[in-house]
N, C-alpha and C positions, 0 to 999 in steps of 0.2 A: 562505512556509513551505517547509521542506524536510522532507517526510514520510518520505523513505526514504534520505537521503544517509548515514545512520548505521546502516542495516539490515544491513550486512555483519557477519558473525559474528566473535567473538573467542574462539577455542576455549580459550585459556588461562584467560580469565576464567570461561568456562563450567565448566571442570574444577574450579577453586577453589570456585566457588559450589555446584556440584552435590555436590562432596565434602563441603562443610559441611552441605548439606541431608541427605545420607546419615548424617552423624554425628549430626545432631539428630533422627534416625530419619526524530384527533384528540382526544387531548386531550378526548375525549368521555367522559361519565360512564357511558354505557350501552354494553355490548358487544353483539355480535350473538348472536342465538339466546337460548335460555332460560338462566337462571343455572346450571342443572344441566349443560347442554351446554357452556357456557363453562368451567365448573369441570373438566370431564373432558377437554376438548380443549386447554386451556392447557398449554403445556410445563411451566410452573412447578408445576402441580398435578396432573400426570398420572402421577406415579410412585407411591411408596408412600403409603398413607393417612396423614393427619396428624390432629392433634387437631381442627384446624379443620373437617375433613370431617364431624365429628359435631356441629359447632355448628349453631345455627339459621341460617337463611338471612340474617337481619338482622345476624349477627355476622361475616359474611365478604363480601368484595367479589365482585360477580357476574362480573367479568371473569376472575377467576383462582381464586376459592375460598380466598384467603388471609385470615387473620384481621385484623379491623380494630383489635382492642384490644391487639395485641402490638407494642410499639414496637421499631423496628429502626433502628440507625444504620449506614449504609454508608460505609466509608472508601474514598475515591475518589482515585486518582492520575491527574491530567489533564495531558497534555503541552501546555503553552501555547506555541504556535508561530504561524506565519503565519495559521493558521485563526482565531486569536483565541479568545475564550472566551464571547462574547455568545450564540452559539447553544447551547452546552452549559449555560450558566447558565439560559437560557430552558427547556431541557429539564428541568433539575433543578427549577426553579420550578413548572412545570406538572405535573410528576410528583408532587411533594410536596403540591400543592394537591388533586390527585385522590386521593392516598393519604397523608393527613396523619399517619398513624402512622409513616411512613418519613421519616428525615432523612439528610442527607449531611454528612460531614466531609471536605471536598475539599482536596487539595493541588494547587496549580497551580505549574508550573515549566517553564522551557525546558530544564532539566537533570533532567527527571523520571527519566531512565534511571539516573542516579547515585543518586537517592533510593530508587528501587525496588531497585536492586542492593544498597544498604546494608541494607535491610530483609530481603531474601532471605537475605543472608549472616548476619544476626542469628539467623535460624531461629525467630523468635517469631511463631507463627501468630496470636496475639491482636492483636499490634501490626501485623501485615502488612495491606496494603490488601485490601479485599474485591474491588474493581474497580480495574484499573490498565491503563495504557497498554501497548500492544504494543512500544513503544520500550524495549528492554532494553540493559543494558551491552554494548558491542561491536556494537550494531546490531540484533540480534534473532533471525534464523532458527535459528542453532545453539543459542543459549541456550534459546529457546522449546522446541525439540525436547528438549533435556536436561531441562527442567522437566516437560514432558509425560511423558517416560520415567520420571521420578521420581514421577509421580502428583501433582504439585503444581498442575496446572492443571485446571480443571473443563471437561469437554467441553460444547459448546453446540449440537451438531447438532439437539437436540430443539427449538430455537427456530424452525427452519424450519416446524414444525407449529403454532407459536403463532399464535393469531388476531391479525390486525392490529387495533389498538385502534379505528381510525377507518375501517375498511372492512368493512362487514357481511358476515360469513360467510367472508371470505378469509383464508388463512394467509399468513405472510410469504413463503413459497416461491411462493405464487400471485400475489403482487403485486410480486415482484422483477423487475428488468428485465434479467436475464442475469448478474447478479453471482453467482448460485448456481454456475454453471459455472466462474467464475473465482475462486471462493473459495479461500482458503489452507487446505490440510489438513496436519496433522502426524500422522504415524503413522496415516493414513487417518481422522482425526477433525478436526472443526473446533473450535478453541478460542477463536475471536474472531469473533463475528457482525459482519460489515461494516455500517457505518452510511452509507457513501458509497463513492465510488470516485475514484481519482486515475489519470490517464493521462499518460504522459510521451512526449516526442518533441521535435520542433523547432518552436519558436514564433517568429513573425516579424511584422514590421509590414506589413500588407497595403497600406498607403498607399505605402510605399517600393517594394514589389514592383510595384504598378500603375504607378507613375511610371517604372520602368525596364523594364517589360514582361517581367519575370522569370516563369519557370514556377512557379506556386503549387501545382502538384500533379504532380511528376515521378512517372512510373509505373514507370520502370526505373532500374537503377544507372547506366546510361549517361546518361539524362536528368538524373539527380541530379548526376553529376560535371560535366556540361555547365553546369548551374546554378552549381555552385561556381566554375567557371572564369570565368563571366560576372561573378559577384559580385567575385571577386578582381581582375578586369580593371578594375572600377569603383572600385577602391581601398579596398574594405571588407573586413573580416574575414568570411569566409563563415559560420563556425560558432564561437560562443564557448561555453566551459564553464569551471567553476571548478576549476583544477588543484589547489587545496587540498583539494577534495573530488572526486577523480577519478571517483567512482561516478556523478557527474552525466553524464559522457560515456557511461556505460553505460545511461543513460535513452534514448539514441538508438542506440548501438552496444553492445548488451549481450546478456544471456541470451535475450531475446525474439527478437533477430535471428538468434541461433544456431538457434532453433527454426524460424524462417522459412527459413533455409538448409537445415535438415534436411528440411523439406517439399519444397523445390525439388529436393533430392538424392534424394527418395524414401526417406528414412531417418528419418522423423519418429517412428515407433513405437519404434525402437531407441534413438534419441537421447533421447526422453522417458524411457524406462526407465533408461537409463544415468545421465542427469542426476538424476532424482528419487531414485535408489537408490545414488548414489555408486559407479558402475562406471566403470572405465577403458576407453578413454581419455576424458578431458574436455578438459583444456587443449590436448592435442595432437590432438584429434578434427578431422576435416576441416572441421566447421562452425566450430569455434573458430579454427583456422588461417585459414580463409577470411575470417572477420570481422575479425580483427586485420590481415590483409593489406589489407583495404579501408581500415581506419583509417590504415595506413601509406601507402597510396596517396594518401589525402587529405592526409596530412602532407607528402608530396612536393609537393603542390599548394599548400602553405602555407595550408591551409584553417582552421587554428586560430590563436589569438592568439600573438604572440611573448610570452615570459614568462608563459605560461599557468599555470605551477606556482605563481605568486604570487597568482593571482586567487581571491577568495572568490566565493560564489554571488551575493551582491548586486552585487559589482563586475562579474561576468560579465553579469548581467542589465541593469546600467546601460549596458554597451556596446551592448546591443540597443536600449534606450530612447533612447540618445543618438545613434543612427545610426552608431555606429562598427562594429557587427557587424550582419550581415543576419539571422542566426538565432542562437538560444540553445537549448541542450539543457537542458530543465527540465520541470516538470510544470504542469498547468493552474492550480495554486495561485499561479503567478507574478504574476498580475494583482492578487490580493489582497495578496500579499507586497510588491509594489512600487507599491501604489496611490498613494502620495504623490509618486512620481517620474515618473508617466506623462505625457508631454507632450501638448499639444493636437494633434489630428489623427492620433494613433497609433491604428491599428486592428489588433486581434489576429488573426493567422492561425496555422494549425497544419498540419504535415505530418509524415509518416514518411519515413525514408530507405529506399527499396526496395532489397532485396538482390539481386534477380534481373534477368533480361533479358526476362521475359514480363510485359507490362503488365497482364495479367489475374490474375497470381498474388496470393495473399493476403499482405497486409502485417501483420506481427506488431507489437504494441505491449506495453509493460510495463504491467500493470495492478496497482494496489495497492488491494485491496478495502477501502477506507475505513478502514484501520487496525484498527478494532474495539477491543475491550478484553478483557483476560483477567479471569477470576474465579479467586481463590485457592481451591483445592480443600479445604483444611483449615479451612474456616469452617463455622459452624453451618448446618444445612440451610435454615432460614428466611432467613438472610442471603443464601444462594446463590439461593434462589427469588426474592427481591426484587431481587437483582442482575440476574437474567435478565429480570424484568419491566421493569426500567429500560432494559436494552439493546434490548428490543422496542419500548419507548416512543420510542426514537430514530428509529424508522421512521414515526412519525406525520407526516402531510403538512405540518403547520405547523412541525414541527421540521426536516423536510427542506427546506422552503422557506427557513427562516432559515439553515440550513447552506449552501444554495446562494448566498444573498444575501451573507451576512457572512463565510463561510469560503472562498467561491470554489470549493467542491467540486462534484462531479457527484453528484446524487441517484441513488438506486437503486430507487425505486418506479416501476413501469411506468405507473401512473396519473398520476404526476407528469410523466413524459416525454410522455405523450399529451395533456396539458392545455397548450394554447398559452399561456394566461395565466400558468401557473406557469413554463413554459420561458422565457418572456420575462423573468422575474426572474433568470435565470442571468446571471452575469457574462459578458463578451464572450470571454474566453479559453476557458472551458468550452464556450461556444456554438461557438467555432471548432473545437473537438475534435469535437463532435457533427456539425458540417457536414462535416468530413473523413470521418467514419465513414459518413455517409449517401451519400457519393460514391465510396467505395472499398470493396473487399473486405478486411476487416480482422478480426483475431482477437486478443483479449487473452490474455496469458500471465502466470502468476505465477512468481516465482523460488523458490518454496517447494520444499523437499525432503522426502522421506518419512522420513528418518532423519538422524542427525548423525554426524560423525566427530570423535572426541575426541582422537585422536593429534595431537601438536603439529605434525607435518609437514603436516597439512591447513591449519593456520593459517599456517604458513610459506609454503605455496604460494599461498594467497590474498593474503597480504601482499606477496609477491614480485610478483604481477601488479598489485596496486594501486599499488605503488611504481614500476612500469615503464610505466604507462599514459601519463604525461606525456612520457616519453622516446620512446615509440612514436609518439604523436600529434605530437611535434615533429620526427620523422624522424631522431632521434639513435640509435635502436636498432631493429634489425630484430626483428620479433616472434618468429620461429620458435625461436631459441635459448632465449629466456626461457620460451616456452610449453613447450618440452621439459623445461627445468629444473623448472618448476612441476609438470609431469606426473610426473616422477620422484619428487618429494616426495609427490604425491597417491597414487601407487602404494604408497609406503612406508606412508602413513597407512592405506590400505585393508587392506594386509597385516597391519598391527599390530592393526587392529580385528577382523579375522577370527581 
């Protein structure tokens, strides 16, 4: 699965669609506490009174106070990718068995962003999905911000106070395992409750590293470059990534590492504010320049594959599995995605590339808060309430367990992580991530921003850098001139927005 390789925004698409929008103007049957308490604390039933609040107790569900006799069909757009669909089908099946008045009309597609974009452009609220993937045309962040600004997305912050269906008395916020701090906010609101988490970095074959005595946990940039040198001397590609999707390189050398460098520089607070709120400099900031200089340093060491621009993500990952490359920049979903190609004796390992010289410094990683799903705001209130109930249902331990087993993701329930029997059911790649986190000082970081830039120069700057990544990683282009060119475009975009 590639959960994020297409998350980078396409501002031109956003402009077109938002303009058109403007023109169109467990699985348990009993919750915790009394029915009255559940009805008042459930996020879906805690707002304005509904007709169901006056109904008799037998006419509403004790978990949420929603009516049993009003049939609702939720149109659901699911991104069918490396995670598969077994886990989400199980969630739908168990949810509709518990709440038989609710049914789903689900669209599965690996190209779900195109389908969603078409429906958004059509501007037909009735035909639009009730629940849909956060994978949007152009990747996501900019369009999601534009939709939120236009009032087209339903905020989901109230779901943190929703009672977990299978944990008596606890809210989702109380059973989460740190994902709350790493959640993606748009305009200071959450529009997609995470159902899992993905972590990116460098995955490797522990067997190969053990055979060669290579450092499996470099603590400093110097130790990391020494590792690269040893791998290169052994005749292997140190780091593979898919040049056709250069954002994969950003999974290891990207925004999160800029935050790490900002902390090292004592500039974290300012960099965070500048990045989240589109303040210059960004591309030409000390953190960005330093990061790309490190990539260029690795390029001079021939750390990346020859002809990298032609590689797809599966080809890059096959280089790792076939022993041609020592490490691959990807996410923990890689094991699930490549499950049919993993050779006997391959053992998954994980590491981050440290940016500094202090072995005790915090290593930053890019965290994707389980994708989540958006809810279309212009839907009937009852539909939106049931949509939120379903998103909370995805936190049930049996759903989380299947998500871990079949989708290869990292669950987000603290009681899951604390249960050895459940953790044992995790795939080996996610386990390797957890092992690294247990042995290092780490911090997850989201690439989300607080607002969008709709001026075309912002997209030109992004595209310029995306198109330059392979040349920088191949040592054909020094980063600074391109970074300055991108910065000039960004400054123009910021000025135009103001």
